C-alpha positions as CSV (number, residue, x, y, z in Angstrom):
1,X,116.7,144.3,103.6
2,X,113.6,142.3,102.7
3,X,111.2,145.1,103.8
4,X,107.8,145.0,105.5
5,X,104.3,145.7,104.2
6,X,101.5,146.4,106.6
7,X,97.8,146.0,105.5
8,X,94.5,146.6,107.2
9,X,92.6,143.2,107.4
10,X,89.4,145.2,108.0
11,X,88.5,148.5,106.5
12,X,87.8,150.2,109.8
13,X,91.5,149.7,110.7
14,X,92.7,151.8,107.8
15,X,93.2,155.0,109.9
16,X,95.8,153.1,111.9
17,X,98.1,153.2,108.9
18,X,98.4,156.9,109.3
19,X,99.3,156.5,113.0
20,X,102.0,154.0,112.1
21,X,103.3,156.2,109.3
22,X,103.6,159.2,111.6
23,X,105.3,157.1,114.3
24,X,107.7,155.6,111.8
25,X,108.7,159.0,110.3
26,X,109.1,160.5,113.8
27,X,111.7,157.8,114.5
28,X,113.5,158.2,111.2
29,X,112.1,155.2,109.3
30,X,111.4,155.4,105.6
31,X,107.7,154.5,104.9
32,X,105.5,154.8,101.9
33,X,101.8,154.5,101.3
34,X,100.9,152.0,98.6
35,X,97.7,151.1,96.8
36,X,96.4,147.6,96.1
37,X,98.1,147.3,92.7
38,X,101.5,148.1,94.3
39,X,100.8,145.5,97.0
40,X,100.0,142.9,94.4
41,X,103.2,143.6,92.5
42,X,105.1,142.7,95.6
43,X,102.9,139.8,96.9
44,X,100.3,138.8,94.3
45,X,98.3,136.8,96.8
46,X,98.1,139.5,99.5
47,X,95.0,141.7,100.1
48,X,94.2,145.0,101.7
49,X,90.7,145.6,103.0
50,X,90.9,149.3,102.4
51,X,92.9,149.5,99.2
52,X,95.9,151.0,101.1
53,X,99.1,149.5,102.5
54,X,102.2,150.8,104.3
55,X,105.6,149.8,102.9
56,X,108.8,150.0,104.9
57,X,111.6,149.2,102.5
58,X,114.5,149.1,105.1
59,X,113.0,146.5,107.4
60,X,115.5,143.6,107.8
61,X,115.1,140.1,109.3
62,X,118.0,138.7,111.4
63,X,118.7,135.6,113.5
64,X,118.5,136.9,117.1
65,X,120.6,134.0,118.5
66,X,123.4,134.8,116.1
67,X,123.4,138.4,117.2
68,X,123.4,137.4,120.9
69,X,126.3,135.0,120.4
70,X,128.3,137.6,118.6
71,X,127.7,140.1,121.3
72,X,128.7,137.6,123.9
73,X,131.9,136.9,122.0
74,X,132.7,140.6,121.8
75,X,132.2,141.0,125.5
76,X,134.3,137.9,126.3
77,X,137.1,139.5,124.1
78,X,136.9,142.5,126.5
79,X,137.3,140.4,129.6
80,X,133.6,140.2,130.5
81,X,132.6,136.9,132.2
82,X,129.0,135.6,131.6
83,X,127.4,133.5,134.4
84,X,124.4,131.6,133.3
85,X,121.4,129.9,135.0
86,X,122.0,131.6,138.4
87,X,118.6,130.7,139.8
88,X,119.2,130.8,143.5
89,X,120.9,134.0,144.6
90,X,120.4,136.4,147.4
91,X,120.7,140.1,147.1
92,X,121.8,142.7,149.7
93,X,120.9,146.0,148.0
94,X,122.1,148.0,151.0
95,X,125.6,146.5,150.5
96,X,125.4,146.4,146.7
97,X,126.2,142.7,146.8
98,X,124.9,139.4,145.4
99,X,125.6,136.0,146.7
100,X,125.3,133.1,144.2
101,X,124.2,129.6,145.0
102,X,127.9,128.4,145.1
103,X,128.5,131.1,147.7
104,X,130.3,133.4,145.3
105,X,130.0,137.0,146.3
106,X,129.6,139.7,143.6
107,X,129.8,143.4,144.4
108,X,128.4,146.0,142.0
109,X,128.3,149.8,141.6
110,X,125.0,149.7,139.7
111,X,122.9,146.7,138.8
112,X,120.8,146.5,135.6
113,X,118.0,144.0,135.9
114,X,117.2,142.8,132.4
115,X,116.0,139.3,133.2
116,X,112.9,139.2,131.0
117,X,110.6,136.5,132.3
118,X,111.9,136.9,135.8
119,X,112.3,140.7,135.9
120,X,109.4,141.4,138.2
121,X,110.6,138.8,140.7
122,X,114.2,140.2,140.7
123,X,112.9,143.7,141.0
124,X,110.8,142.9,144.0
125,X,113.9,141.6,145.8
126,X,115.1,145.2,145.6
127,X,111.8,146.5,146.8
128,X,110.8,147.7,143.4
129,X,107.5,147.1,141.5
130,X,105.5,145.2,144.1
131,X,102.3,146.2,142.2
132,X,103.4,144.3,139.1
133,X,103.3,140.6,138.1
134,X,104.2,138.9,134.9
135,X,101.7,137.1,132.7
136,X,103.5,134.9,130.2
137,X,102.0,134.5,126.8
138,X,103.2,131.7,124.5
139,X,103.8,132.5,120.9
140,X,103.7,129.4,118.7
141,X,104.4,129.5,115.0
142,X,103.5,127.6,111.9
143,X,105.3,127.8,108.6
144,X,104.6,127.4,104.9
145,X,105.5,124.0,103.5
146,X,108.1,124.0,100.7
147,X,105.3,122.7,98.4
148,X,103.2,125.8,99.1
149,X,102.6,127.6,95.8
150,X,103.4,131.0,97.3
151,X,106.4,132.0,99.4
152,X,106.3,135.8,100.3
153,X,109.8,137.2,100.3
154,X,108.9,140.1,102.5
155,X,107.3,140.6,105.9
156,X,103.5,140.8,105.7
157,X,101.8,142.2,108.8
158,X,98.3,143.2,109.7
159,X,97.6,146.7,111.1
160,X,97.8,146.1,114.9
161,X,94.9,146.8,117.1
162,X,96.5,149.5,119.3
163,X,94.0,148.6,122.2
164,X,95.8,145.3,122.9
165,X,99.6,144.8,123.0
166,X,99.7,142.0,120.4
167,X,100.6,142.2,116.7
168,X,98.4,139.5,115.3
169,X,99.2,136.8,112.9
170,X,101.9,137.8,110.3
171,X,104.1,136.2,107.7
172,X,107.9,136.5,108.2
173,X,110.6,135.0,105.9
174,X,113.7,133.8,107.8
175,X,117.2,135.0,107.4
176,X,118.3,131.7,105.9
177,X,119.8,131.3,102.5
178,X,116.6,129.6,101.5
179,X,114.0,131.5,103.6
180,X,111.4,129.6,105.5
181,X,108.2,131.7,105.9
182,X,106.8,131.6,109.5
183,X,103.2,132.3,110.3
184,X,102.2,133.5,113.7
185,X,102.6,134.0,116.6
186,X,99.8,132.9,118.7
187,X,99.2,134.7,122.0
188,X,98.1,132.0,124.3
189,X,98.5,132.1,128.1
190,X,101.5,129.9,129.1
191,X,101.4,127.5,132.0
192,X,104.8,128.8,133.3
193,X,107.3,131.5,132.7
194,X,109.7,129.0,131.0
195,X,106.9,126.7,129.6
196,X,108.2,126.6,126.0
197,X,107.2,123.0,125.3
198,X,104.5,120.7,126.6
199,X,104.6,120.2,130.3
200,X,108.1,121.7,130.6
201,X,108.6,124.1,133.5
202,X,104.9,124.4,134.3
203,X,103.9,126.5,137.4
204,X,100.4,125.4,138.3
205,X,99.7,127.9,141.1
206,X,101.0,130.8,139.0
207,X,99.0,129.6,136.0
208,X,95.8,129.4,138.0
209,X,96.4,132.9,139.5
210,X,97.0,134.3,136.0
211,X,93.9,132.7,134.6
212,X,91.8,134.4,137.4
213,X,93.4,137.7,136.5
214,X,92.6,137.2,132.8
215,X,89.0,136.2,133.6
216,X,88.5,139.4,135.5
217,X,90.0,141.3,132.5
218,X,87.5,139.6,130.2
219,X,84.5,140.2,132.4
220,X,85.4,143.9,132.9
221,X,86.5,144.2,129.3
222,X,89.3,146.6,130.3
223,X,90.9,148.2,127.3
224,X,88.9,146.0,124.9
225,X,90.4,142.8,126.4
226,X,87.5,140.7,125.1
227,X,88.6,141.5,121.5
228,X,92.0,140.0,122.3
229,X,90.3,136.8,123.6
230,X,87.9,136.5,120.7
231,X,90.5,137.3,118.0
232,X,93.9,136.0,119.4
233,X,93.6,133.8,122.5
234,X,92.7,130.6,120.5
235,X,95.0,131.1,117.5
236,X,96.9,128.0,118.6
237,X,94.0,126.1,117.0
238,X,95.0,125.6,113.3
239,X,91.5,126.5,111.9
240,X,91.5,129.8,113.7
241,X,95.1,130.5,112.7
242,X,94.3,129.8,109.1
243,X,91.2,132.1,109.3
244,X,93.5,134.9,110.6
245,X,96.1,134.3,108.0
246,X,93.5,134.4,105.3
247,X,92.8,138.0,106.2
248,X,96.2,138.7,104.7
249,X,96.5,136.0,102.0
250,X,93.0,134.6,101.2
251,X,94.4,131.6,99.2
252,X,96.2,130.0,102.2
253,X,94.8,126.6,103.1
254,X,95.4,124.1,105.9
255,X,97.4,121.9,103.6
256,X,99.9,124.7,103.0
257,X,101.2,124.9,106.5
258,X,103.1,122.8,109.1
259,X,104.0,123.3,112.7
260,X,107.3,125.2,113.2
261,X,109.9,124.5,115.9
262,X,109.9,128.3,116.5
263,X,108.4,129.3,119.9
264,X,108.7,132.2,122.2
265,X,107.2,133.5,125.5
266,X,106.2,137.1,125.8
267,X,107.0,138.6,129.3
268,X,103.9,140.7,129.5
269,X,103.6,142.8,132.7
270,X,100.3,143.3,134.5
271,X,99.6,146.1,137.0
272,X,97.6,144.7,139.9
273,X,96.7,148.2,141.1
274,X,95.1,149.4,137.9
275,X,94.3,145.9,136.7
276,X,95.6,146.7,133.3
277,X,98.2,145.1,131.0
278,X,101.2,147.4,130.6
279,X,101.4,148.2,126.9
280,X,104.7,150.1,126.7
281,X,108.3,149.7,127.9
282,X,108.6,150.1,131.7
283,X,111.9,150.8,133.4
284,X,112.0,151.6,137.1
285,X,114.8,152.8,139.4
286,X,115.8,151.0,142.5
287,X,118.6,151.2,145.1
288,X,121.8,151.4,143.0
289,X,119.9,149.6,140.4
290,X,117.7,149.9,137.3
291,X,114.9,147.4,136.5
292,X,113.6,146.8,133.0
293,X,110.2,145.3,133.7
294,X,108.3,145.4,130.5
295,X,110.5,145.0,127.4
296,X,107.7,143.9,125.1
297,X,107.6,143.8,121.3
298,X,109.5,145.2,119.5
299,X,112.0,144.5,122.3
300,X,114.7,142.8,120.2
301,X,114.2,145.2,117.3
302,X,114.5,148.2,119.6
303,X,117.1,146.7,122.0
304,X,120.1,148.8,121.1
305,X,118.1,152.1,121.1
306,X,116.3,151.0,124.3
307,X,119.7,150.2,125.9
308,X,120.9,153.7,125.1
309,X,117.8,155.2,126.6
310,X,118.1,153.1,129.8
311,X,121.7,154.0,130.3
312,X,121.0,157.7,129.7
313,X,118.3,157.7,132.3
314,X,120.6,155.9,134.8
315,X,123.7,158.0,134.2
316,X,122.9,160.7,136.8
317,X,123.0,158.0,139.5
318,X,126.1,156.3,138.3
319,X,129.5,157.1,139.9
320,X,131.5,157.2,136.7
């Protein structure tokens, strides 16, 4: 484990450390409060605005794609067949049957919809979650150059603002033999659900509709949404990203960073009835089905525990 240290970038966020510590201990995590001297012993360049930090010694960094590939191999060894890129399918929930684009018919006893960026669309085919729509947010990353005079060997995070469902800019060493330290992510509205790069997979009508929703959120300032816009929406601009990173490591400068190839899209759910972003996991039942609609951060970190919870909730309806 490389551990994680969490610091308040502003003194008024110090009380959030106690909230995080209580949550961590309630979930069996080992956490310790540190002072500024202990923080500097670990990361000499780091700062805490309040003189306190929260240390989690057992936090580990992994390569998600390696974990997914191993899981897929384990499933294949057990005779499970994985069908990818099944974009055009039809569902007959009353018959518990799917028909794929090549006219293959699949019957199921219980269907689990864990389709991430497409989860709301799939759920609505089953008559579930019509009040929800997905707002994709793109997370771009930068990284420290090899020539940068400091290379943190542990995760360095700001205390999150619990009013908005984004973690803020943080430093994360990779799981490589020679770690590369990523800085990010941004949280910028994406132009499509699969719009990972440039103009790839843009959805103009969806993007315009989402921008209107976000504009209404800003004007109404629901759940402090303006703070998100002011502090995170434009972090894709290097000067603003550097400014946010300097709250954690004041010595970082533009010449220390370069654009990373790492990119992700957050499948953030929006409730059209309440006009609020959903800030927790959301899992809804359907006809012989379960729909995971809002597996937001820390989705991968919590994925095994979340899977156990989802299955436990579905068990009463399964014919096992």
